[in-house]
N, C-alpha and C positions, 0 to 999 in steps of 0.2 A: 504493500500500500504506500502511495506517495506521501511525502511529508505534508503537502498541502491538504490532502484528504484527512490526515490525522488531525491537523489543526481545525478543520471544519467540524470534525466529530467532537473535539475537545470544546469548541465554542458552544456547540449544541448542548453538550452535557453541562457545561458551566452555567448556561442560561437557566437551567433548572435547579441550580443549587442555591440553598439558603444557609447562612451560618448556623451551625449546630453546636451543642456542647462538645468539648474536646479537652484532652489532657493538656493542651497548650493554653495555660491560664494567662491572666493579665500580665504577669511578670515577663512573659516571653514576647511581648509586643512593646514597641515604642511608637511615639506619636509626633516626632519632629518638634518636640518641645525642649525645655531646658533641663530635662533629665539627663544626667551624665554618667550614671552607673547603670549599665545594661546587663541583661541576663539572656543566655542562649540555651536552647534545648539540644542535648546530644543527639546526633543523627548517624552514629556509626552502625555497623551491621547488627549489633545486639540491641538496638533501640527497643524500648518496651511498648511503644505506641504503634498503632496501625497507620498505614498510608492514608486511610480514610480520615484519621485524626489530623494528619497534615493537610489534606485537602480542605477540611473544615477550617483549619487555621488560615489557609490561603483565602478561603471565602470570607472569613472575618476581616482580613486585611483589605480585601477588595471592597467590602461593604463600608468600612469606616475610614479608609485612607491611611491605615496604620502600617507598621512594619513588623513582620514576624522574624524572629531570630533563631537560627539553627547553626550548629557547628559539628565538625568531624575531624578525623585524623586519617591520613592517607593509608596506613597499613590496615585499618579496620573500617574503611569507608568504601562503599560500592557506588561509584559514580553512575553506573548504568541503571541502578535501582531508581535514581532520581530523574532520569531523563524524561520519562512521561510526566512527572510532577512539574518539571520545568516548563514543559509544553502547556500543561494545565494552568500554571501561573500566568503565562503569557496570554492565554485565552481569557482569563479573568481580569486582565488589565493590571496584573501585579508585576511590577518591574523588579529587576535585581539591582539592589543598591549596596554600595560599599560603605565601610565605616568612615572613610574620608568624606563621603557625601553626607552621611548622618551628622558628622561633626560640623560641616559647613551649613547644613540646613537651608541651602539655597533653592532646592526644588522639591518641596514636600509632595509626596504621592504614596499610593499604596505600594508596598515593597516587601521584598524578601531579602534579608541580610544573611547570607550563607557564608560562614567563615570556616577555614581549615587551619589547624594549629600544627606547630612543631617544625620539623626539619626536612621533610621528604621532598625537597625541591625538585629532584629529578622525576619523581612520580607526578608531581603537580604539572611539570612542564609537558609530560606525556599526555596530559589531558587537554592540551591547547586546542586541538582540532575539534574535539567533542564539545568543549565549552563554547568555542566560537560558533559552531553550527547550531548550538542550542540557544545562542543569544544570552549567555549567562556570564555575569561578572561576579567573582568571588573576592573575599578578603582573605589573604594569607597572613596569618599571624606567625612570624618567623622567630624561632628560638636559636640562640647561638650563632647569630649572623657572622660574627668575626671568624668563625671556624670554617666558613664556606670557601670553596675553591673559587678562583676567578671565573671558571666556567659556570659554576652554580650561581654566582652573583649575576652573570650575564643572563642566565635563564630567568632570574627574578626580574631583571630589567625588561626582558622581552615580555614576560607576563604583565608587567605594569603597562607596557606599550599597548597591550591588547585591551586594556581597560580594567584589569584587576588591581586590587589595592594591596600594597605590601606594607605591613605594620609589625611592630615589635612584640615579642612574646617572652622577653627576658634573656639576658646575656648567658646565664648559667641554668635557666629553667628551674629555678628553685621554688619551693612552695612558700608563698609569701608569708602566710600566717606563722608557720613554723620558724622561718628565718627571723621574723620580727620578734617573736617570743624569745629567741635566743640572743639576738643582737640589737634589736630596736628597729623602729620604722626608718629612722634616718639612715642607718647602716644599709638597710635593704635598698633604699633609693640610691644611695651612693655607690653601693657595690654591684647591684644588678641592673638597675634601671638607667641611670645617667650614662654609663659607658655604652649601654646598648643603644640608646637614642643617638649618642654621638657617632657610633659606627654607621647607623643608617644615614645620618645626615652627611657624613663624609663621603658616602657612596652615592649621593644625589637623591635620596628619598627624603620625604617630609612627613615624619610620623605624626599622626593625629590621635591615634587610639592605641590602647594596650590591652592585651588579653592575659589574664592571670594564669600562669601554669597551674594545672590541677583545679582551677576554678576557685581556689580559696582566697578570700579577702575579708577585710573588716572595714567599717566606716573610717577608722583612723588611717588605715593604709590608703583608702580611696582618697581621702582629703589630701594626703601627701602626694599621691600619684597625679591628681588633677592639677597640681601646680606645674606639671611637665607635659601632659597630654590633655586633649579635650574630652576624651571618652575612655572609660574602662569597661571591660566585658568580663562578667563572671560566667559560671556554667551551671547547668541544671543539677548536677550531682552535689555541688558544694556551695553553700553560702549565697544562694540567690535570694535577693530581697528587693 
């Protein structure tokens, strides 16, 4: 079946949809307002929710002009599982937005902020053609940027040129709460965040958001982080509020 035919079917199905109850509660949506601490639902292969739940979340975003947040990790994320959902989102008028766009707030609209965490840049790069064909822009939260090879950094720049967002995920990928309990919030910022941001900036990126490794954070850590970036992102499994 041709892609155009699939789009026609998706539009017809979408027209019949109304938002329904879903495991994607309020905390997984943002509204282009001044909220700076965001929460994302895990979307790796072991996700506990059904694809119908995600369709319902897309319907809600379409109905209220909000943004649904999901995230995954390359080793345990099945891109092909989501390709039909990407098509469904397009049919519902839900755009794919990056965290840089959410930080700027220049073009509010119904959106889906899908982010991928950690270090698997070679795998991300292998997705380029599928993402381009699907009309999807992701945010890649990158850990340990300074350890990447020149070739991997070039891959990240090419992903950015495709419209994807490249953002920091920690120099050493440490668990923020545990680190601050042992060393203090100031030490966490000085040791793991500031040098990470500097590495991104030296290489031509302009970081605007930060994803906490393992999703853990506290209001005290958020306050300190938001002196350096415009948005922080938590995760469904830990400390979402």
